[in-house]
ZAMIBA-843136 format. One record per residue (C-alpha): residue in three letters; x, y, z; residue number from 1. Coordinates in Angstrom, 3 decimals, padded with zeros to 6 digits. Layout:
N
{ALA, {X, Y, Z}, NUM}
...
END
This chain:
456
{UNK, {037.794, -021.348, 016.785}, 1}
{UNK, {034.439, -020.149, 015.444}, 2}
{UNK, {032.803, -021.661, 012.358}, 3}
{UNK, {033.187, -018.333, 010.530}, 4}
{UNK, {036.987, -018.332, 010.879}, 5}
{UNK, {037.078, -021.935, 009.668}, 6}
{UNK, {034.815, -021.413, 006.662}, 7}
{UNK, {036.596, -018.293, 005.363}, 8}
{UNK, {039.868, -020.057, 004.381}, 9}
{UNK, {037.839, -022.935, 002.946}, 10}
{UNK, {035.816, -020.520, 000.795}, 11}
{UNK, {039.013, -018.851, -000.439}, 12}
{UNK, {040.526, -022.238, -001.264}, 13}
{UNK, {037.374, -023.277, -003.150}, 14}
{UNK, {037.354, -019.994, -005.061}, 15}
{UNK, {041.016, -020.435, -006.083}, 16}
{UNK, {040.364, -024.026, -007.093}, 17}
{UNK, {037.407, -022.984, -009.258}, 18}
{UNK, {039.537, -020.287, -010.865}, 19}
{UNK, {042.264, -022.808, -011.598}, 20}
{UNK, {039.720, -025.263, -013.005}, 21}
{UNK, {038.282, -022.567, -015.301}, 22}
{UNK, {041.784, -021.663, -016.462}, 23}
{UNK, {042.586, -025.304, -017.271}, 24}
{UNK, {039.219, -025.702, -019.043}, 25}
{UNK, {039.986, -022.649, -021.189}, 26}
{UNK, {043.311, -024.185, -022.255}, 27}
{UNK, {041.819, -027.568, -023.096}, 28}
{UNK, {040.814, -028.254, -026.718}, 29}
{UNK, {037.107, -028.071, -027.388}, 30}
{UNK, {036.739, -030.814, -030.020}, 31}
{UNK, {036.235, -034.492, -029.207}, 32}
{UNK, {038.960, -035.462, -031.691}, 33}
{UNK, {041.609, -033.270, -030.045}, 34}
{UNK, {040.537, -034.265, -026.536}, 35}
{UNK, {040.714, -037.955, -027.398}, 36}
{UNK, {044.228, -037.498, -028.787}, 37}
{UNK, {045.207, -035.689, -025.610}, 38}
{UNK, {043.783, -038.469, -023.448}, 39}
{UNK, {045.734, -041.107, -025.383}, 40}
{UNK, {049.045, -039.314, -025.871}, 41}
{UNK, {049.535, -037.298, -022.675}, 42}
{UNK, {049.688, -040.262, -020.248}, 43}
{UNK, {052.083, -042.124, -022.555}, 44}
{UNK, {054.400, -039.119, -022.878}, 45}
{UNK, {054.382, -038.628, -019.108}, 46}
{UNK, {055.152, -042.329, -018.589}, 47}
{UNK, {058.007, -042.261, -021.093}, 48}
{UNK, {059.443, -039.131, -019.519}, 49}
{UNK, {059.313, -040.639, -016.042}, 50}
{UNK, {060.933, -043.878, -017.206}, 51}
{UNK, {063.629, -042.011, -019.095}, 52}
{UNK, {064.378, -039.746, -016.156}, 53}
{UNK, {064.467, -042.337, -013.386}, 54}
{UNK, {066.217, -045.131, -015.269}, 55}
{UNK, {068.192, -043.665, -018.151}, 56}
{UNK, {069.385, -040.692, -016.091}, 57}
{UNK, {070.656, -043.053, -013.392}, 58}
{UNK, {072.475, -045.040, -016.043}, 59}
{UNK, {074.084, -041.883, -017.443}, 60}
{UNK, {075.060, -040.822, -013.929}, 61}
{UNK, {076.782, -044.140, -013.240}, 62}
{UNK, {078.656, -044.045, -016.542}, 63}
{UNK, {079.728, -040.425, -015.977}, 64}
{UNK, {081.105, -041.184, -012.519}, 65}
{UNK, {083.070, -044.136, -013.871}, 66}
{UNK, {084.507, -042.138, -016.786}, 67}
{UNK, {085.411, -039.274, -014.480}, 68}
{UNK, {087.111, -041.702, -012.090}, 69}
{UNK, {089.130, -043.124, -015.008}, 70}
{UNK, {090.254, -039.659, -016.131}, 71}
{UNK, {091.290, -038.753, -012.572}, 72}
{UNK, {093.228, -042.042, -012.284}, 73}
{UNK, {095.102, -041.198, -015.495}, 74}
{UNK, {095.882, -037.762, -014.117}, 75}
{UNK, {097.072, -039.283, -010.820}, 76}
{UNK, {099.332, -041.751, -012.677}, 77}
{UNK, {100.758, -038.896, -014.773}, 78}
{UNK, {101.508, -036.900, -011.595}, 79}
{UNK, {103.302, -039.890, -010.045}, 80}
{UNK, {105.429, -040.409, -013.169}, 81}
{UNK, {106.323, -036.714, -013.280}, 82}
{UNK, {107.568, -037.014, -009.715}, 83}
{UNK, {109.671, -040.106, -010.582}, 84}
{UNK, {111.200, -038.689, -013.805}, 85}
{UNK, {113.400, -035.702, -012.971}, 86}
{UNK, {114.982, -035.531, -016.450}, 87}
{UNK, {113.348, -032.984, -018.791}, 88}
{UNK, {113.605, -035.248, -021.885}, 89}
{UNK, {111.881, -038.067, -020.055}, 90}
{UNK, {109.112, -035.710, -018.961}, 91}
{UNK, {108.685, -034.584, -022.574}, 92}
{UNK, {108.267, -038.216, -023.603}, 93}
{UNK, {105.729, -038.644, -020.837}, 94}
{UNK, {103.785, -035.639, -022.130}, 95}
{UNK, {103.785, -037.147, -025.613}, 96}
{UNK, {102.617, -040.556, -024.337}, 97}
{UNK, {099.861, -038.895, -022.239}, 98}
{UNK, {098.650, -037.012, -025.297}, 99}
{UNK, {098.729, -040.039, -027.621}, 100}
{UNK, {097.575, -042.799, -025.285}, 101}
{UNK, {095.538, -041.045, -022.610}, 102}
{UNK, {094.293, -038.067, -024.634}, 103}
{UNK, {095.595, -035.714, -021.941}, 104}
{UNK, {097.274, -032.426, -022.816}, 105}
{UNK, {099.646, -032.118, -019.825}, 106}
{UNK, {101.724, -029.085, -018.956}, 107}
{UNK, {103.663, -027.904, -015.862}, 108}
{UNK, {103.115, -024.238, -015.003}, 109}
{UNK, {105.270, -022.202, -012.616}, 110}
{UNK, {104.135, -022.373, -009.054}, 111}
{UNK, {101.363, -019.840, -008.546}, 112}
{UNK, {097.991, -019.407, -006.949}, 113}
{UNK, {095.145, -021.338, -008.499}, 114}
{UNK, {092.449, -019.273, -010.225}, 115}
{UNK, {089.373, -018.362, -008.274}, 116}
{UNK, {086.715, -021.098, -008.300}, 117}
{UNK, {084.164, -020.698, -011.052}, 118}
{UNK, {080.436, -020.759, -010.237}, 119}
{UNK, {079.193, -024.276, -010.554}, 120}
{UNK, {076.702, -024.794, -013.360}, 121}
{UNK, {073.183, -025.765, -012.394}, 122}
{UNK, {072.525, -029.517, -012.646}, 123}
{UNK, {076.115, -030.238, -013.774}, 124}
{UNK, {076.697, -033.933, -013.327}, 125}
{UNK, {080.219, -033.728, -014.765}, 126}
{UNK, {081.343, -030.984, -012.400}, 127}
{UNK, {080.110, -032.928, -009.382}, 128}
{UNK, {081.670, -036.202, -010.542}, 129}
{UNK, {085.127, -034.661, -011.242}, 130}
{UNK, {085.113, -032.718, -007.987}, 131}
{UNK, {084.319, -035.853, -005.999}, 132}
{UNK, {086.979, -037.990, -007.703}, 133}
{UNK, {089.705, -035.294, -007.491}, 134}
{UNK, {089.015, -034.862, -003.802}, 135}
{UNK, {089.025, -038.612, -003.236}, 136}
{UNK, {092.013, -039.689, -005.380}, 137}
{UNK, {094.356, -036.685, -005.740}, 138}
{UNK, {093.787, -035.037, -002.374}, 139}
{UNK, {095.475, -031.781, -003.480}, 140}
{UNK, {094.115, -028.314, -004.150}, 141}
{UNK, {092.570, -028.202, -007.609}, 142}
{UNK, {090.649, -025.965, -010.015}, 143}
{UNK, {088.380, -027.187, -012.800}, 144}
{UNK, {086.585, -025.552, -015.697}, 145}
{UNK, {083.892, -027.645, -017.377}, 146}
{UNK, {081.985, -024.857, -019.118}, 147}
{UNK, {084.567, -022.427, -020.514}, 148}
{UNK, {085.109, -024.450, -023.691}, 149}
{UNK, {082.194, -026.702, -024.425}, 150}
{UNK, {084.192, -029.603, -025.882}, 151}
{UNK, {087.178, -029.483, -023.465}, 152}
{UNK, {087.831, -029.759, -019.733}, 153}
{UNK, {090.645, -027.900, -017.996}, 154}
{UNK, {091.986, -029.109, -014.653}, 155}
{UNK, {094.734, -027.402, -012.620}, 156}
{UNK, {096.277, -029.188, -009.623}, 157}
{UNK, {098.691, -027.552, -007.175}, 158}
{UNK, {101.868, -029.690, -006.754}, 159}
{UNK, {105.067, -029.181, -004.835}, 160}
{UNK, {107.057, -027.985, -007.862}, 161}
{UNK, {104.376, -026.068, -009.709}, 162}
{UNK, {100.871, -026.381, -011.123}, 163}
{UNK, {099.884, -029.318, -013.270}, 164}
{UNK, {097.481, -028.226, -016.006}, 165}
{UNK, {095.571, -030.958, -017.814}, 166}
{UNK, {093.263, -030.381, -020.767}, 167}
{UNK, {091.202, -033.290, -022.074}, 168}
{UNK, {088.149, -033.879, -024.195}, 169}
{UNK, {084.783, -033.581, -022.507}, 170}
{UNK, {083.532, -036.920, -023.791}, 171}
{UNK, {086.423, -038.671, -022.009}, 172}
{UNK, {084.733, -037.956, -018.670}, 173}
{UNK, {081.091, -037.487, -019.541}, 174}
{UNK, {078.526, -039.668, -021.357}, 175}
{UNK, {076.155, -037.196, -023.000}, 176}
{UNK, {073.188, -039.052, -024.479}, 177}
{UNK, {070.664, -036.208, -024.533}, 178}
{UNK, {070.235, -036.462, -028.278}, 179}
{UNK, {069.444, -040.165, -027.957}, 180}
{UNK, {066.824, -039.373, -025.339}, 181}
{UNK, {065.258, -036.646, -027.471}, 182}
{UNK, {065.225, -038.814, -030.578}, 183}
{UNK, {063.672, -041.646, -028.592}, 184}
{UNK, {060.950, -039.407, -027.206}, 185}
{UNK, {060.200, -037.732, -030.531}, 186}
{UNK, {060.254, -040.979, -032.490}, 187}
{UNK, {057.988, -042.919, -030.151}, 188}
{UNK, {055.646, -039.936, -029.788}, 189}
{UNK, {055.313, -039.616, -033.571}, 190}
{UNK, {054.582, -043.318, -033.936}, 191}
{UNK, {052.040, -043.149, -031.142}, 192}
{UNK, {050.491, -040.013, -032.623}, 193}
{UNK, {050.163, -041.654, -036.046}, 194}
{UNK, {048.459, -044.730, -034.600}, 195}
{UNK, {046.159, -042.618, -032.433}, 196}
{UNK, {045.193, -040.320, -035.321}, 197}
{UNK, {044.423, -043.254, -037.620}, 198}
{UNK, {042.340, -044.986, -034.931}, 199}
{UNK, {040.480, -041.932, -033.639}, 200}
{UNK, {039.650, -040.671, -037.115}, 201}
{UNK, {037.658, -043.840, -037.758}, 202}
{UNK, {035.943, -043.489, -034.385}, 203}
{UNK, {035.045, -039.811, -034.788}, 204}
{UNK, {033.807, -040.049, -038.396}, 205}
{UNK, {030.510, -041.869, -037.509}, 206}
{UNK, {029.786, -039.247, -034.836}, 207}
{UNK, {030.285, -036.454, -037.374}, 208}
{UNK, {028.022, -038.236, -039.865}, 209}
{UNK, {025.338, -038.609, -037.196}, 210}
{UNK, {025.598, -034.892, -036.337}, 211}
{UNK, {025.313, -033.985, -040.036}, 212}
{UNK, {022.258, -036.228, -040.429}, 213}
{UNK, {020.574, -034.657, -037.393}, 214}
{UNK, {021.318, -031.158, -038.715}, 215}
{UNK, {019.980, -032.011, -042.189}, 216}
{UNK, {016.844, -033.528, -040.685}, 217}
{UNK, {016.281, -030.314, -038.735}, 218}
{UNK, {016.578, -028.401, -042.027}, 219}
{UNK, {014.074, -030.675, -043.751}, 220}
{UNK, {016.674, -032.451, -045.889}, 221}
{UNK, {017.277, -036.156, -046.383}, 222}
{UNK, {020.595, -037.667, -045.315}, 223}
{UNK, {020.816, -041.460, -045.260}, 224}
{UNK, {023.812, -043.321, -043.876}, 225}
{UNK, {024.538, -046.668, -042.306}, 226}
{UNK, {025.348, -047.055, -038.597}, 227}
{UNK, {029.067, -047.516, -038.030}, 228}
{UNK, {031.694, -047.041, -035.343}, 229}
{UNK, {031.747, -048.135, -031.723}, 230}
{UNK, {028.820, -049.842, -030.027}, 231}
{UNK, {027.711, -046.655, -028.246}, 232}
{UNK, {027.796, -044.669, -031.489}, 233}
{UNK, {025.717, -047.336, -033.230}, 234}
{UNK, {023.184, -047.232, -030.385}, 235}
{UNK, {022.928, -043.456, -030.718}, 236}
{UNK, {022.466, -043.821, -034.491}, 237}
{UNK, {019.703, -046.410, -034.078}, 238}
{UNK, {018.011, -044.154, -031.504}, 239}
{UNK, {018.186, -041.253, -033.981}, 240}
{UNK, {016.676, -043.398, -036.746}, 241}
{UNK, {013.850, -044.492, -034.443}, 242}
{UNK, {013.173, -040.898, -033.399}, 243}
{UNK, {013.193, -039.824, -037.064}, 244}
{UNK, {010.710, -042.571, -037.973}, 245}
{UNK, {008.367, -041.608, -035.110}, 246}
{UNK, {008.414, -037.952, -036.139}, 247}
{UNK, {007.794, -038.791, -039.793}, 248}
{UNK, {004.987, -041.206, -038.847}, 249}
{UNK, {003.358, -038.526, -036.686}, 250}
{UNK, {003.591, -036.004, -039.522}, 251}
{UNK, {002.113, -038.497, -041.999}, 252}
{UNK, {-000.786, -039.273, -039.648}, 253}
{UNK, {-001.465, -035.583, -039.106}, 254}
{UNK, {-001.346, -034.882, -042.838}, 255}
{UNK, {-003.713, -037.766, -043.593}, 256}
{UNK, {-006.131, -036.604, -040.896}, 257}
{UNK, {-006.058, -033.004, -042.147}, 258}
{UNK, {-006.646, -034.129, -045.725}, 259}
{UNK, {-009.725, -036.008, -044.598}, 260}
{UNK, {-010.996, -033.070, -042.548}, 261}
{UNK, {-010.401, -030.628, -045.396}, 262}
{UNK, {-012.248, -032.906, -047.850}, 263}
{UNK, {-015.279, -033.157, -045.559}, 264}
{UNK, {-015.371, -029.425, -044.836}, 265}
{UNK, {-014.952, -028.506, -048.481}, 266}
{UNK, {-017.874, -030.796, -049.323}, 267}
{UNK, {-020.067, -029.001, -046.786}, 268}
{UNK, {-018.983, -025.573, -048.076}, 269}
{UNK, {-019.743, -026.654, -051.638}, 270}
{UNK, {-023.267, -027.656, -050.596}, 271}
{UNK, {-023.666, -024.243, -048.924}, 272}
{UNK, {-022.605, -022.538, -052.153}, 273}
{UNK, {-025.017, -024.620, -054.232}, 274}
{UNK, {-027.863, -023.934, -051.819}, 275}
{UNK, {-027.135, -020.202, -051.880}, 276}
{UNK, {-026.951, -020.234, -055.667}, 277}
{UNK, {-030.525, -021.594, -055.820}, 278}
{UNK, {-031.864, -018.867, -053.564}, 279}
{UNK, {-033.065, -015.541, -054.825}, 280}
{UNK, {-030.515, -012.750, -054.749}, 281}
{UNK, {-030.872, -010.256, -051.973}, 282}
{UNK, {-028.989, -008.527, -049.128}, 283}
{UNK, {-029.238, -011.581, -046.893}, 284}
{UNK, {-027.999, -013.878, -049.654}, 285}
{UNK, {-025.013, -011.647, -050.457}, 286}
{UNK, {-024.031, -011.562, -046.779}, 287}
{UNK, {-024.241, -015.347, -046.554}, 288}
{UNK, {-022.115, -015.744, -049.712}, 289}
{UNK, {-019.430, -013.461, -048.252}, 290}
{UNK, {-019.455, -015.438, -044.997}, 291}
{UNK, {-019.051, -018.722, -046.859}, 292}
{UNK, {-016.187, -017.338, -048.947}, 293}
{UNK, {-014.509, -015.984, -045.790}, 294}
{UNK, {-014.966, -019.344, -044.094}, 295}
{UNK, {-013.424, -021.157, -047.070}, 296}
{UNK, {-010.442, -018.779, -047.133}, 297}
{UNK, {-009.878, -019.222, -043.401}, 298}
{UNK, {-010.208, -022.992, -043.744}, 299}
{UNK, {-007.578, -023.125, -046.490}, 300}
{UNK, {-005.206, -020.929, -044.477}, 301}
{UNK, {-005.646, -022.973, -041.313}, 302}
{UNK, {-005.118, -026.283, -043.097}, 303}
{UNK, {-002.005, -024.927, -044.795}, 304}
{UNK, {-000.644, -023.812, -041.419}, 305}
{UNK, {-001.432, -027.127, -039.727}, 306}
{UNK, {-000.072, -029.170, -042.643}, 307}
{UNK, {003.183, -027.209, -042.751}, 308}
{UNK, {003.919, -028.104, -046.406}, 309}
{UNK, {005.138, -031.540, -045.353}, 310}
{UNK, {006.451, -033.914, -047.954}, 311}
{UNK, {008.212, -031.413, -050.224}, 312}
{UNK, {011.858, -032.311, -050.909}, 313}
{UNK, {014.684, -029.798, -050.571}, 314}
{UNK, {016.529, -028.814, -053.732}, 315}
{UNK, {018.804, -026.154, -055.171}, 316}
{UNK, {016.740, -022.986, -055.561}, 317}
{UNK, {017.601, -019.665, -057.200}, 318}
{UNK, {016.553, -017.076, -054.632}, 319}
{UNK, {017.107, -014.284, -057.151}, 320}
{UNK, {014.459, -015.650, -059.510}, 321}
{UNK, {012.073, -016.184, -056.595}, 322}
{UNK, {012.504, -012.582, -055.419}, 323}
{UNK, {011.947, -011.300, -058.964}, 324}
{UNK, {008.572, -013.074, -058.991}, 325}
{UNK, {007.627, -011.500, -055.678}, 326}
{UNK, {008.713, -008.084, -056.944}, 327}
{UNK, {006.610, -008.405, -060.094}, 328}
{UNK, {003.575, -009.451, -058.040}, 329}
{UNK, {003.974, -006.495, -055.654}, 330}
{UNK, {004.354, -004.034, -058.526}, 331}
{UNK, {001.185, -005.384, -060.158}, 332}
{UNK, {-000.605, -004.398, -056.959}, 333}
{UNK, {000.778, -000.847, -057.198}, 334}
{UNK, {003.701, -001.056, -054.713}, 335}
{UNK, {007.131, 000.326, -055.629}, 336}
{UNK, {009.521, -002.562, -054.896}, 337}
{UNK, {013.311, -002.828, -054.966}, 338}
{UNK, {015.468, -005.923, -054.489}, 339}
{UNK, {019.176, -006.291, -053.713}, 340}
{UNK, {021.103, -009.564, -053.681}, 341}
{UNK, {024.669, -010.125, -052.431}, 342}
{UNK, {026.471, -013.449, -052.486}, 343}
{UNK, {025.629, -016.695, -054.264}, 344}
{UNK, {021.807, -016.733, -054.741}, 345}
{UNK, {021.454, -020.527, -055.134}, 346}
{UNK, {020.627, -022.296, -051.844}, 347}
{UNK, {019.113, -025.623, -050.785}, 348}
{UNK, {015.529, -025.123, -049.541}, 349}
{UNK, {012.046, -026.479, -050.140}, 350}
{UNK, {011.176, -024.085, -052.980}, 351}
{UNK, {007.380, -023.920, -052.678}, 352}
{UNK, {007.417, -023.652, -048.888}, 353}
{UNK, {010.166, -021.031, -048.850}, 354}
{UNK, {008.405, -019.032, -051.565}, 355}
{UNK, {005.260, -019.048, -049.475}, 356}
{UNK, {007.252, -017.873, -046.437}, 357}
{UNK, {008.609, -014.874, -048.348}, 358}
{UNK, {005.258, -014.273, -050.048}, 359}
{UNK, {003.552, -013.961, -046.667}, 360}
{UNK, {006.160, -011.435, -045.516}, 361}
{UNK, {005.863, -009.400, -048.715}, 362}
{UNK, {002.041, -009.572, -048.594}, 363}
{UNK, {002.152, -008.299, -045.028}, 364}
{UNK, {004.342, -005.395, -046.189}, 365}
{UNK, {001.969, -004.681, -049.116}, 366}
{UNK, {-001.033, -004.470, -046.823}, 367}
{UNK, {000.401, -001.678, -044.669}, 368}
{UNK, {003.039, 000.066, -046.778}, 369}
{UNK, {003.450, 001.809, -050.106}, 370}
{UNK, {007.137, 001.104, -050.775}, 371}
{UNK, {008.898, -002.232, -050.252}, 372}
{UNK, {012.589, -003.134, -050.237}, 373}
{UNK, {013.825, -006.733, -050.266}, 374}
{UNK, {017.490, -007.483, -049.518}, 375}
{UNK, {019.007, -010.997, -049.672}, 376}
{UNK, {022.492, -011.738, -048.293}, 377}
{UNK, {024.228, -015.110, -048.605}, 378}
{UNK, {027.427, -016.042, -046.740}, 379}
{UNK, {029.101, -019.375, -045.999}, 380}
{UNK, {026.599, -020.209, -043.232}, 381}
{UNK, {023.272, -018.408, -043.673}, 382}
{UNK, {020.868, -016.878, -046.165}, 383}
{UNK, {019.273, -013.721, -044.734}, 384}
{UNK, {016.318, -011.993, -046.434}, 385}
{UNK, {015.126, -008.616, -045.098}, 386}
{UNK, {011.684, -007.309, -046.125}, 387}
{UNK, {011.264, -003.586, -045.297}, 388}
{UNK, {008.232, -001.351, -045.703}, 389}
{UNK, {007.228, 002.231, -044.856}, 390}
{UNK, {004.054, 001.323, -042.971}, 391}
{UNK, {003.118, 002.048, -039.344}, 392}
{UNK, {005.234, -000.806, -037.958}, 393}
{UNK, {004.571, -002.948, -034.877}, 394}
{UNK, {005.363, -001.938, -031.262}, 395}
{UNK, {008.431, -003.799, -029.912}, 396}
{UNK, {006.466, -005.379, -027.051}, 397}
{UNK, {004.061, -007.005, -029.533}, 398}
{UNK, {006.508, -008.249, -032.180}, 399}
{UNK, {006.607, -011.759, -030.731}, 400}
{UNK, {002.872, -011.913, -030.108}, 401}
{UNK, {002.039, -011.396, -033.790}, 402}
{UNK, {003.496, -014.814, -034.595}, 403}
{UNK, {000.769, -016.477, -032.550}, 404}
{UNK, {-002.034, -017.869, -034.740}, 405}
{UNK, {-005.122, -015.629, -034.947}, 406}
{UNK, {-003.504, -012.940, -032.802}, 407}
{UNK, {-005.132, -009.506, -033.357}, 408}
{UNK, {-003.463, -006.153, -032.884}, 409}
{UNK, {-005.368, -003.230, -031.522}, 410}
{UNK, {-003.017, -000.812, -033.258}, 411}
{UNK, {-003.287, 000.503, -036.795}, 412}
{UNK, {-001.260, -002.425, -038.111}, 413}
{UNK, {-003.545, -005.447, -037.754}, 414}
{UNK, {-002.699, -008.658, -039.551}, 415}
{UNK, {-006.308, -009.802, -039.457}, 416}
{UNK, {-007.520, -006.843, -041.466}, 417}
{UNK, {-008.468, -008.486, -044.752}, 418}
{UNK, {-006.622, -011.663, -043.798}, 419}
{UNK, {-006.770, -014.694, -041.578}, 420}
{UNK, {-004.129, -013.821, -038.993}, 421}
{UNK, {-001.979, -016.806, -039.949}, 422}
{UNK, {000.467, -015.215, -042.413}, 423}
{UNK, {003.359, -014.537, -040.022}, 424}
{UNK, {002.694, -017.745, -038.081}, 425}
{UNK, {002.939, -019.802, -041.286}, 426}
{UNK, {006.062, -017.889, -042.366}, 427}
{UNK, {007.843, -018.545, -039.068}, 428}
{UNK, {006.779, -022.199, -039.077}, 429}
{UNK, {008.318, -022.628, -042.558}, 430}
{UNK, {011.512, -020.802, -041.564}, 431}
{UNK, {011.933, -022.964, -038.453}, 432}
{UNK, {011.299, -026.135, -040.451}, 433}
{UNK, {014.380, -025.096, -042.482}, 434}
{UNK, {016.435, -024.709, -039.282}, 435}
{UNK, {016.103, -020.904, -039.247}, 436}
{UNK, {013.817, -018.247, -037.794}, 437}
{UNK, {012.099, -014.904, -038.457}, 438}
{UNK, {012.763, -011.761, -036.418}, 439}
{UNK, {010.805, -008.503, -036.578}, 440}
{UNK, {012.468, -005.125, -036.080}, 441}
{UNK, {012.457, -001.454, -037.009}, 442}
{UNK, {012.920, -000.771, -040.710}, 443}
{UNK, {015.228, 002.008, -041.979}, 444}
{UNK, {012.222, 003.087, -044.070}, 445}
{UNK, {010.245, 003.807, -040.901}, 446}
{UNK, {007.986, 000.763, -040.947}, 447}
{UNK, {008.560, -002.908, -040.155}, 448}
{UNK, {011.554, -005.074, -041.038}, 449}
{UNK, {010.946, -008.824, -041.245}, 450}
{UNK, {014.212, -010.765, -041.356}, 451}
{UNK, {014.201, -014.449, -042.238}, 452}
{UNK, {017.470, -016.351, -041.804}, 453}
{UNK, {018.009, -019.991, -042.726}, 454}
{UNK, {021.199, -022.071, -042.833}, 455}
{UNK, {022.537, -022.960, -046.268}, 456}
END
């Protein structure tokens, strides 16, 4: 046999196994809480079912065979007495005694053919037990019906003088304990489920708190809590705290260094301004003054970008009032501006940083457009603010490049025209520090749409 003929069935088997594994994975719950419950409860239910089937079912089978044997013995004794009592009054007394003492409704039918055998019910322990005992003890042709009337059993036996028909209660020959089994399974499963839910809830809660703290830290919010739960969860919490401290220490060191650099550079620029002020006015002096002012503006923008507005606390902020301020500022500069707000306008952000983010987007729209539209939408998860203008827009292949610091466009829309080239970079940095992002697209007004989305 060639390797190709051997590998083909193996590949088919592996493909079917992967398909089955994907199907099982799709059915499995996705949450840790539900999976933990499944891990705890499923093996116990399987164990209880196996124990109940292999032990309790055997017990029921033994009891059923013994009850069926007792019923058949009573029927055999009744047949023998019928044969020994030829008098009709004595047989009537025997029928009465069988009904009162043995719970057997006995009747003699005229001699006739037995009914056709009924189809045996699937998994009928009673039918098998009665058939075996009738064949072993009576040794005569018989007909039984164990399913026609659910609470009764009818047995017909062919005798020499006729057909003996016996009707008895089903529980006389069969021990049905299904309800006990079901109650046992349901009761124990509920108890187990209650214990597992109470235990797992306490184990999952610290993990959820840790996830919430990590999410809040990514949004720039404070969320303090004490380590709790299992040893592994506590280790993960301590590792998160240590990581948080390292990040905060790095940010503090960077801020301190930038403050020192900005102080030194501002001192030098101030000396330049004083020196230029003492010089005589002229074309060269005016050019130097403009260069110094441009350098100071670029320095302030760069330091603001590098600092990232660190240290500001998050708080409830009315986005509607913030947008009204931006609208008033744009209208003062001669731009027709409209705002639309849908949903609850109050969200948790760092107000100064978020205002600067939106201000940079609106300023960018003012520089290249005449009309501006600002739309804010708040749902249960995100706040989305769209800033549209009617300017020339930005080519799709360059919309990501413009977020790079000091990036210059060769097209008509150039962020560095009259600016520092850091506006969109600072805006995206602020949005990402809130756990969100900024995306550029085509505006319905024909220009650029800047969409900032942050979680609430």
